[in-house]
N, C-alpha and C positions, 0 to 999 in steps of 0.2 A: 429593494436593493438596487443601487445604480450600477450600470455597466453590464448587467446580465438581463436579457429579456425575460419578463415575467408573463406567463401564459395562464389564463384561468383554467381550472381543471376541466370544465365542460368543453372548452375549445380543444384542449389537449386530448381528451377522450374521443371527441368526435373526429379528430384528425390525427390519430396516433401515428399513422404511417408518415405523415408530413412532419410531425414533431421529431420522430426518430431520424428522418432524413436530414433535417436541419442540424440536429445535434451531432450525428455520426458523420454524415458525408460532408457537411459544410463546416464542421468543427465549431458549432455555435452552442455553447452551454445555455440551458434554459432553466428557469425556476417555474415550477408548476404550483399554483396556489388554489386552495379552496377554502370555503367557510370564511370569506372576506379576509383572507390572509392569516387566519389562525393556524392553518396547516399549510406547510410548503415543503417541497422537495427540490433538490438540485439534481439536474440530469446532465451528465457529462459523458463524452465518449470514453469507453474503457481504455482504448489504446492511448488516448491523450493523457489519461490519468496515470497509466503505466510510465509514460515518459516523464511526467511531472514528478513522480515519486522516486525517480532514480537516485535522488540524493539520500533517500532513506535506506542506508546500507545496514545490512545485518551484522557483518564482521564477526564471524564465529571465532572464538578463542580456543586454541588447541594446546593441550599439555601431553607430552609423551612420557609415559612411565616405563618401568621395566617390563611389565606384563600387560599393560593396557594403555589405551589412548582415551583421554577425556576431552570432549568437545562441549563448549558452553556458548550460550547466548545470554550474557549477563543482564542485558536490558529487559529480558523477559523472565529471568530466573530459571532458564532451561538448562539442564545438564544431561549429557548422555555419554556412554562409554562403549568401547568395543576393543577387540584384540588388535585391530589395525586402524589406520587413519580412515580408510574408506568405510569400515563398519561403524566407527564412531560417528562419522558425518552422516551416514545413512540413518543411524539411530536418532541423531539430533534433528535431521530433516523430518523424521516421523513425529518426534515430539512437537516440533513447530507446526506441522500440519494439524496435529490434534488440538493444539492450543488455538490455532486460527479457526478451526471448525467450532470449538467451544465458544470462542469469542463472538463469532457472527451468529451462531445459533442462539446464544443467550445475550445478544447485544444490549437488550434493555437493562440487564444487570450490569454489564461491564461499563456502559456509558455513565453510570452513577458512581464509578470507582476511579481511583487514580490510574487504573489500567486503560482508560480512554486514551491516554497518551500513546498507546501502542497502535492505535488505528492506522496511521499512515504506513507504518512498516508492514502491518498485517494485510492492508489493502494491496501493497506492492507484491507481497508474497502470493496472495490468492489471484491477482490479476496476471501473474506470470504463468505461462503454460507449465503444467505439472512436470513435463520432461526437462524443463529448464530451471526448475526451482533450486536444485542442488548448487548451481553456479552462484546463486545469491549468497550462499554461505562463505564463499571463498573468492569474492570479487577482487580484481586488481585494484590497487589504490587509485582513487579519483585523481584525474589530472587537474592541477590547479588552473584557474582561469588566468589568462595573461593579464599582467598589470597594465593599466592604461595611464600614461603620463598626462597630467593636467598642466596645460601651459599657464604660467604665472601671468596675472594681469587680465585674465578673461573672466 
């Protein structure tokens, strides 16, 4: 793959500390290969991935009824309810945490299904500190990027 440094597994293993420093401290993604390229993995800093995944918004939907509040994450098919907004969101957060754990525990199964499309959103969720995860369900709308005028004739 061009643009990302590829390191043989033996080199990465012998200098794992150096590999980690390059990836995390210098923000240099690496591809580690073994078996003549038949096996490879991408190594990225978790903090950089969190920032890159900010566009993967969860956007919970909430419906208020007379006796209960229903919160959903339609893209995952998750539904939870509670007597209050807070209890419904707590229940939805719990459902999402359980789904994320199932997804990554049994990733070999999910990667062969249409649920693989959930990967970026679930990565964002698990890379977010547990104390901050609830805010992912009710984020402020994204600020649109400013438009750039293109001069005619250039």
